[in-house]
N, C-alpha and C positions, 0 to 999 in steps of 0.2 A: 831703498832703505826703509820705507814705511812698513814693509812686510816684517822686517826684523823687530821693529818697535811693537807691532801687533803681536808677534810671537812672544816677546818678552812680557807684554801685558797679560797674555793668556797664562803664562807660567806663574806670574805673580798672583793673579786671581785664583788660579787652581790651588796655590799654596794657602791663600787666605781662606778658601772654602774648606780646606782641611778635610776632616772626617765628619763634619756636620751634614747629615743627609739633606736637610732643607737647603743649605747653602750649595751643596753639590748639584742638586736638581736645578736650582736657579742658575748656576753657572753653566750647566749643560744646555739649558734652554737658551741662554744668551749666546753661547757658542753656535748652537744650531741656527738661530736667527741670523747671526753674522754670516755664517757659511752660505745659507740660502740666498741672502742678499748679494753676497759676493759672486755667487755662481750665476745669478740672474744678470748682474752687471757684466760679468765676463762673457757670458753667452751673447748678450746684446752687442758688446764691443767686437767680439770675434765675428759676428754676423754683419758688422759694418752698419748697424742701425742706430739712429738717434732714439731717444726715449719716445718721441712723438711717432716715429715710424713704427716702432715695435707696438706701441699702443694701438695704432690704426690696424695693424695686422691681427692683434689680439681682440680688438673690439672694445677697447676701453679708452681711458684718457691718459695723457702724458703724466698727470699728477699721480695716477695710480701706479704707473711704472716707477716713478720716482720714489714713491712710498715703499714699493716692494724692494727697491735697491737700498733702502735705508736699514742699516744694521740694527737699529732699535725697534724696527717694525715687528710686531708679534702675530700678525694676522695672515701669514702665508697659508694658502689652501692648496690641496692637491689639485683641485679643479683648475685653479688659476695657473699653477705650474704646468699642467698638461696643455693649457691653451697657449702659454708662452712657448713651450717646446714645439708644439705643432706649428706655430707661426714661423719658426726657423727650421722646420723639418727635422726635428729631434724628438726623442721620447724621454720620459722621466724614468729613472731607476731609483729604487729605495732599498737601503740595506738596514738590517738590524744587527747590531754588534753587542758583545757582552758589556755590561755596565762596568766591570772591573778593568776594562781596557782604557788606558789613559787617553784623554781627549787630545787629538792632534788638530792643529789648524788646517783649514782647507788649502 
């Protein structure tokens, strides 16, 4: 059920952002941060790892992994995403999509 609540919240926030470019950019950044955090969490869960285990494989601390999985964290880097992907034998893919395409939750 939390997924539905999250989707409803995204719709409400998108409506609030309206046509204001600054609000839209802020909203898009928040959605991107949430999606990255959610993907890191899901990748770790699917790999059967605790935060501490993933941290050891990546060469960092559990608190860093915890921060990366926080939807409010804004400091994701491609270098760290690549380290996480390598730690679970994956690779990172990046897409660029048109701005006029409606944001969809991950």
